[in-house]
Every structure is written in C-alpha cells, then in structure tokens.
Steps between C-alpha positions, in 0.01 A plus 500: 500500500590809308860592431631831637506626140138408429316791341144498375370702209210745534244220462679279751659296221861415591587396143439851365734648759758229433502589130551866589791409728657277234482780246669749730778252576580481127554875472867579452698816497639567152807655660594151623549395137749775422861390525675650796773740400837399635650735752698756306861572580537848639839658446652632821274283716635398840644149454561414865161337550531273193603136530782340301243342265327834451832669425589227249159540335552876491834458320341268243217747445740791458721301259192416290403866494852604398489249213157629393630859498815400306287323237279808459806726484657285227176508299480879528865542399442275198193703405694823544786371285259387227333841497838676485607281207185591304537873552876508424442404137 
C-alpha cells in the first residue's frame, strides 16, 4: 500500500521523487539564521499594556543605555580635554 505522500518520478520511479522531496526539505531560509533583534525601547511609548516583568526589563535596558551614553560622553570629554591641552601650548 502506498503512503499518502507517495510520489513517483517521471519514469514511475518512486526513489527519484523521494530524493527530490528530501532535497527540498533540507532547504532553509537564511533569514532564520539571523539573530532576532530585541524589541527596542521606544521613548514615550504607552506603558499601560506592559506587564511588571516587561517594565522591569525596560528599566534595566534603559539603565544600560544610560551607562553606555555616560561612558561615551566621558570618552569624548577626555578627548576634548586632551585636544585643548595640546593647542594651549
């Protein structure tokens, strides 16, 4: 008895069709390999629909971003001060 998925090739050979099916099953979408971007925090977004866990995660994300901005600001101030010291000579 043939299975409901039994397909024969053009010459009536089921093995040829099975190979073709196996090859198509191995095809993957390259987009599936890309890491999914985390949902970005949008300033001013309505917070009423967010759960407590989502609000906590949002605070952590914002604190990390504030620290990242402070680090960049400190680096730029240090660069600015170094440049000012060179040109004041």
